[in-house]
N, C-alpha and C positions, 0 to 999 in steps of 0.2 A: 502593537509591535511584538514580535516574537524574539526571544533571546535563547539561542541554541548553545548548549553547554556540553563540553567534554572535559570535565574537571580533572586536575592532577590527582594522582592516587587511585584513579579508576582506569581499568584497561581501555586502551584505545579501541574504537569500533573496528571490526574486521572487514566491514564494507561501509558504503556511504550511509551513515545514520548518526544521529545525535544521542548521547546518553540521556539527556533531558532537555526539555524546552519549557521556558517560562513564558506565560501569556499575560500581557498587561490587563489590568482591570478594564471593564467596559467592552471587551472584544465580543464579537458575534461568533458563536460556536456552531459547528456543523458536524453531526454524527452520521457517517455514511454506512449504510447496511452492507453486509458482505456482498461483494460483486463476484460473479462467476463468469466462466467463458461461454456466455450465451450471447449471440448476436441480436441486434434489434428485431430480426424476424422470428426470434424465439428458438433458434436452432443452436445446439451445443456445438462449438467449434471443435474440430479434431486436433489431437496432439497437444502436448504441454506448451510448446512455443506459441501455437495459435491461441490456446486458451489464455495464456498469460497476456498476450498482446491485447486480446479482447477485454480481459478484465481491466487492464489499465486504461483502455479506451473508455470503458464504461465508467470507471472511477473518475477519470479526468473530465468526462462529460457531466457527471454529477457536480463536481467542483465548479465547472464553468457555468452551469445553470444557476449556481448560488453566488456567482460573481467572485469566485475564488480560483486559485491556480495551485500548482504543486508546491509553490513556496509557502502556502498557507497550511500545509499538512503539519499536524502536531504529532500524530501517532498512526502507524500503519501496522496491522496485524495480518500476517500471511499464514494461510493454512495450506499445506501440501499433503497429498496422500502418498507420495513416494519420496524417500530421501534422495534418490538420484536426481531429482529435479531441482535441488537447491541452487546449483550453478545457473541453470536456465532462469530461475526465478530472480536471482540477483542481477543477471544481465538485463532481463525485461524491465526490472525496476529502475536500473541505471538509465536505460534509454528513455523510459517514460518520465522520470522525475527531473532529468536535465540538471543535475547538481543539487537539487533540494535534498535535505538530509533530516527527515522527520525521525522521531524516536521510533523504534522498530522491535517487533517480536515475530519470530518465525516458528511455527509448530508443525510437526509431522503428525497427522491424524489418521485414524483407521478408515475414514470415509466421510463423504459429504452428502448432500441431499439426494444426489443421483450417483450411481456407480460410474457414470461416464464423466463426471466432473473430477478434475485432477487438482484443482486449486481454487481458493477463495481468498479474497482480500477485503478487509474492512478498514475503515479509517476514521480519524477525527481531525477536523481542521478548525482554525480560528483566524479571524481577521478583524482589525479595528474598523 
């Protein structure tokens, strides 16, 4: 079982996420490598919206393969190469997670593995 907390005395999240999540002992943990906007055929998707959609498809596919879903996400870390893509990232996340609120960090970085990649998302999930 996951206990999501947004304690008093700590700023309320500015978007759907939790300040912290407690995981019961005995849970099965899943560490998901950074997912990028590459489709199953190996091609980089064009544009930030397309890449973010593909990233979330990839990440949710990994969760599903492990018998988990968005509600099992503990922590999501998003890397963007452009500050102007923050709103698009938040919207894609909202659509993909359907109300799940994992702990979250968003970073603006100078680049990723390829100059054509605009975003990358890694995650940690847990389930009893």
